[in-house]
C-alpha positions, 0 to 999 in steps of 0.5 A: 740189046738187053733181053730178059728170059721172056724175050729169049724164049719168044726168040726160041719159038721163032727159030732164033734160040741159037743166037740168044742162048749160051751154047749149052742150052742149045745143045741137042740130044744128038750132040750129047750122045755123040760126045758121051764117053763109051759105057765100056770105059765106065768102071763096073758097078760096085768095084771102086772103094767107098770114100767119105768127104773130109771134115772141115775145122774152123780156122779159129773160135771164140766164146760164141762163134766158129770161123771157117774159110772155104775156097771155091777153086778148080780142081782135077780128079780121076772120077772115072779111072784113067781119065782126068775130070776138071771139077769145082770144089769147096776147099779142093774137095768134091763133094765139099768137106762136111761141117759138124756144128753144135746147136747154139754155136754160131758159125761164120763161113768165108766163101771165096770165089777163086773160080776161073773168070769163065767156064772153060767149055760153057763160056759163062762167068761162074759167079756164086751165091752159097745157100745153106739149105735148111738153115734159118738164116737172115735174108742177106746170108741165105744165098739169095740168087742175086747176092752174087760173088764173082771170081776174085770176090768173097762174102762172109756168111753168118749162120745162127744154128739155133734150130733142132738137129738136122742134116743140112747141105750147102750149094751154089745158088748163083742166078741162071747157072746154079745147075752148071755150078752144082754139076761141076761139084759145088755141094757139101753136107753140113750136120747140125747136132743138139743134145736130144739127138746126141742122147739117143741110142741111134748110130753116131760117130763112124756109124753115122755116114754121109751119102751125097748121091748124084748123077753126072755124065762125062764126055769121051775126054773125061770132062763133065758133059752138061746138057739140059735138053729143053731146060727139062733137067740134067740126067747123067748116066753115072750115079755117084756116091760121095763123088765115086761112081757106084762104090762098095762099102765094107760094114760091120755086123751092126746098125748104120745110120745113113744121111742120104742127101739127093744132090742131083740137079734133077734126078729123083730116086726110089730106094730099096735094098736088093735083098728086100729088107726094110730100112728104118727112116729116122730123119727128114729134111728138118730133123728127126721124125716123131718115131721111126718108119720102116719101109721097103722102099721110098721116093727121094726128090732132088734136095731132099735129105733122109736119115735111114738106119740099115741093120747088118747084124743078121748077115754072115761075113761075105754077104753083099746087099746092094742099094738100088734105085727104081726110078720114079717117073719122068727121069731119063734112065741109062743102063746102070742108073738103077744101081747106087752102091753095095754093102759088103758085110765083114767080120770087122770088130765093132762098137755095141754102143749106140746100136738101137732104133728107139721107138720115140725120137722127136715127137715135139718138133715144132713144125710137127706139132702145129694144129692145122686149125691154126691156119689163117689162110690157104694160098695156092701156088701153081708150078707150070710150064708156059711158052717154054718157061717154068713159072710159079703162078705165071711169074718168073725170077725175071719178074722179081728182078724187074720189080726191084726185088719187091714182087712177092708170091705171098706175104705171111705175117709174123706169127701166122700159120698158113696152108700152102697148096703146091700144085703141078697140074701137068704131066711129063715132069715133077717138081721138088719144091723148096721153101727157104728159111721155114720147116713144114709139115706135109698135110696131104697128097692129092687129099691122101695122107702124106707118104709114110716116109715124109711124115717128119718136118720138111723143107722140100717136097716132091710134087709129082705130075698131076699132084697137089701137095698141102703143107702147113707152115707156122711163120714164127720166126724171120722177117724179110724175103726168102725164095721159093722154087723148084729144085730141079736146078734147070727149072730154077734157072729157067725160071721157076723161082719166086719169093715170099716176104715174112711181114712184121709191123714192128721189127723192120725186115732184113734186105737179102742184098744188104751185105754185099760181097767184098773184093780180094785180097781178103780182110780179117776173118 
């Protein structure tokens, strides 16, 4: 008997959920808490050293393209001192290795699914689909949810890298268990550089630091303890930065640029520094802001990226400053989820080059210069929980699958500009809404201007309870179908995801399922 998502939820209402749902979806709060590792076994905040993920190198290059090979595989790491935790890493690294790519150089990334045939505890087949989040990729290389690679298969993903400089990230997007795969470790950073960004006197090199922030939870044997209570989201009691719980970073007395990626599957953060100092936000999801914005705190939803400059020049050696989290509404919080990492100022020598915050950064970003008056239509997208399902305009991803992948929420035409109203008209949860392929400008939030830190080009926007966020999009590139979904990955998996299609009457659209995976052994790369 084949059940779709609505059938499963009807059974749940009738009391038969345990018959239809995998074990991890039926776990209750009491089971999670009973198996959770004791707080006394966790490392004290700010005692473990800060680490930076490795940088990946191409396996070969030609005149136009760099070629990479990435293996998704089971690894074991000591995340909690004294405990061995099974994880899934890209090339054995959790988080995955960082890509550094120059604008105009194409990349081909072979992602090989070398994961086990079944998850050892959650009992599902870990198929994968890799999404390069923030990239204007063709539909067949965008990480479409049903374009999956099973264990023992691989796919070559092709990325054009023509966009302005930005902080992207790559993560799993396999249909119906994205949250579990990401919690297991399948996420990493991808930095795209361009001549303008490199010419600015903002921090570069060793002073340009990735911060991949997430949360997780451990069982008393050290394994990841995954639970998504009523599919509302996974909220861990351990905050990690680049895979290390609450690390301490030694810094020189100068400016640092931190690329902060919220890689949590559900948790949102509100950053501040323990001494009350302001941070300069210089970049958003889709690149540099028109000008820096100085804030004492700001809100950061899952999947958003913000580039922030913190200046340590005024502090004597030995000073410690903590990056803190004042949790936004509708998170599940624990004893130390208000802490993230510590900066310890030292007297180490440092370079004085690229140690500034220019007054002007990138005022000509294409997404930020589109006039609102160019909009030809306004579309409304409602993000609603209905009968236990997470829906967009009443639809779920199962409806897309049932339609033969033809059902769309919107069909913008190439060259058109549109306003999209993203609405969350309920309480109890927020939705970080991600629109694939495009960059957009936040026009308003409940009729008020965008928050200061989000006044740059975006591809994810925080839609809080009872909020309506208007965004402006120009569809001047691309043809074919792309996904839009909530980036609370439990919401996405159950099933708050749909698609839109960029329509061109002259040039045919690409099919997101046109380039399927291949089975091992590998061919030539």
